[in-house]
C-alpha positions in Angstrom: 0.0 0.0 0.0 1.5 3.2 -1.1 2.6 5.6 1.6 2.0 3.1 4.4 5.7 3.1 5.4 5.2 6.0 7.8 1.9 4.9 9.4 1.6 4.0 13.1 -0.9 1.3 13.2 -3.3 0.6 16.0 -4.6 -2.9 16.6 -8.2 -2.0 15.8 -7.0 -0.6 12.5 -5.0 -3.8 11.7 -8.1 -5.9 12.1 -10.2 -3.6 10.0 -7.7 -3.5 7.2 -7.5 -7.3 7.3 -11.3 -7.6 7.2 -11.4 -5.3 4.1 -8.6 -7.2 2.4 -10.4 -10.5 3.0 -13.7 -9.1 1.8 -11.9 -7.9 -1.4 -10.1 -11.3 -1.9 -13.3 -13.3 -1.4 -15.2 -11.1 -3.8 -12.4 -11.4 -6.4 -12.5 -15.2 -6.1 -16.3 -15.4 -6.0 -16.3 -17.1 -2.5 -18.9 -16.0 0.0 -18.7 -16.3 3.8 -21.4 -19.0 3.5 -18.9 -21.3 1.7 -16.9 -21.4 5.0 -13.5 -21.2 3.4 -10.6 -20.3 5.6 -8.9 -17.0 5.1 -5.6 -18.6 4.5 -7.1 -20.8 1.7 -8.6 -17.8 0.0 -5.4 -15.9 0.3 -3.4 -18.8 -1.1 -5.8 -19.2 -4.1 -5.3 -15.5 -4.9 -1.6 -15.9 -4.9 -0.9 -13.9 -1.7 1.4 -15.6 0.9 0.8 -13.1 3.7 -1.8 -10.7 4.9 -1.8 -7.0 4.2 -0.5 -6.1 7.7 2.6 -8.2 7.3 3.2 -6.6 3.9 2.9 -3.1 5.3 5.2 -3.9 8.3 7.8 -5.2 5.8 7.6 -1.9 4.0 7.9 0.0 7.3 11.1 -1.9 8.1 12.4 -1.2 4.7 11.7 2.6 5.1 13.2 2.5 8.6 16.4 1.1 7.1 16.5 4.0 4.7 15.9 6.5 7.5 18.8 5.0 9.6 21.2 5.2 6.6 20.3 8.9 5.8 22.7 11.6 6.8 21.7 13.7 9.8 21.3 16.8 7.7 18.3 15.5 5.7 15.0 17.0 6.7 13.3 13.6 6.7 15.7 12.3 9.3 15.4 15.5 11.4 11.6 15.1 11.4 11.9 11.4 12.4 14.3 12.3 15.3 12.2 15.2 16.5 10.0 14.5 19.6 6.8 16.3 18.7 4.0 16.0 21.3 1.4 18.7 20.9 -1.2 17.0 23.0 -2.2 18.5 26.3 -2.3 16.3 29.3 -5.3 14.0 29.6 -6.6 10.7 30.7 -5.5 8.8 27.6 -2.1 7.3 27.2 0.4 9.1 24.9 0.3 8.3 21.2 2.6 5.6 20.0 5.6 7.0 18.2 7.0 5.7 14.9 10.2 4.5 16.7 8.2 2.6 19.3 6.0 1.0 16.6 9.1 -0.2 14.7 10.5 -1.6 17.9 7.3 -3.6 18.4 7.5 -5.0 14.9 11.1 -6.0 15.5 10.2 -7.6 18.8 7.5 -9.7 17.1 10.1 -11.0 14.7 7.7 -12.5 12.2 9.3 -10.7 9.3 
């Protein structure tokens, strides 16, 4: 998915994107939910080895590698390194940063 390298995913968004992908794949193959085919079987018949979340995370890690290799003078790297937190205090937990999200992907180690 174009431009998804810099997204910070939330788990509810992951499940929604997976649901949309599976609806699209099932529609493409002409398989309905009533046919009771597993998602992995539908994905395999369509020629996809992994779900969209794994593909996006792979792209994120690729982009992270580019970021780490950039010189410190590049604007993109400066923005990545900046700690921007414009939220006023509240009851919610702070938003997850890109670096923390990448660390979570690396900890999972599925890729």
